[in-house]
N, C-alpha and C positions, 0 to 999 in steps of 0.2 A: 504494500500500500504506500502511496506517495503522500507525504505530509506537506501541508501548506506551511509556509514560513519564509522568512528572509534568509538568504544565504549570502555569503560574502561575495560570490560571483555576481549575483544580481545587483548588488549595491555598486560594484566596480564598473559595470557596463551601463549604468544609467547616466544620461546626459541631461544637463539642465534645459528646460524648455525656453523657447524664445519669448521675449517680452511682447505681448499682443499689441500694445500701443506702438512700440517701435516697428513691428511688422506692418501695422495698419498705416503708419506714417510713410514707411518706405514704399508701400503699395500705392498710396495716394500720390506720392511724388513721381513714381515711375509712370503711372497712368496719365498724370498731368503733362509730363515731358513727352511721353509717347503720343498723346493727342495733339500736342502743340506742333510736332514735326510736320504732319500733313497740312495743318492749317496754314502754317507759315510758307510751306512749299507752294501751295496753290493760291495764296491770297493775292498775289500780284500778277497772275496770269489771266488774261481776259478770254482767250480762246478756250472754249469748253473742252474740246478734244485733247488739246495740249495739257490743260490743267488736270484732266482726269489721268492722263499718262504720268505726269510728274507726281501727282499725289499718290498714285499706286506704286510708283518706283520708290519714292521716299519712304512710304509706309512699309514696304517690303524690306528695304534696307534697315529701317529702324527696328522692325521685328527681328530680323536676323541678328543685328548687333545686340539688342537687349537679351535675346535668347542665349547668345554666346556668353555674355557677361553673367547672366544668371547661372549658366552651367559652370562657368569658372568659379563663381562664388560658392556653388554647391559641391564642387569637387568632381564634376562630370566632364566629359569631353565636350569642348565648345561646339564642334560641328553638329553633334547630335542635338544639343539644346537649341542651337540656332535653327536647325531644320524643323524640330518639333514646334517651336514657337511660330516659325514662319508658316508652316502648314496649318496650325491651329488658328492663326490670325487670318489666313486666307479663307478658311472655312467659316469663321465668324463673320467676315465681311460678306461672304456669299449668302449666308443665312439672313443677315441684316438686309441685304439688297433684295432678296426674295420676299421677305416680309413687307418691305417698303413698296415693292412692285404690286404685291397682293392688295394692300390697302389703297394704293393708288388706283387700281382697277375697280375696287369695290366702291370707293368714295368718289371716283371720277375726278381726281386731282392730279395736276401735272407736277411731278416730283423733280423734273430736270431743271437745272438752272440755265439751260441753253436757250431758253426762249419761251 
């Protein structure tokens, strides 16, 4: 029969938990900076097609860089973290675009800024 109780091995392998306020602050800062990149990239471009391309390129580059930084900070390989965040970001943008197109069709609202 196995008895419950603390052993010396369990105490040695425990790591302290992260401060939730510090984690929330870091998350808020990264989201703010990450959201600022595409806004600044497209803010001064008038042609809709060019603006869309620049915003997509800058957003993809930002996702890849933040993914690599997160992987390095977490002790993982940067290319894996970069690829994971990039693909996850692309999927999130695709889902967001799909939902926006759905509501645009249902509500008969023009969602494009091209005119």
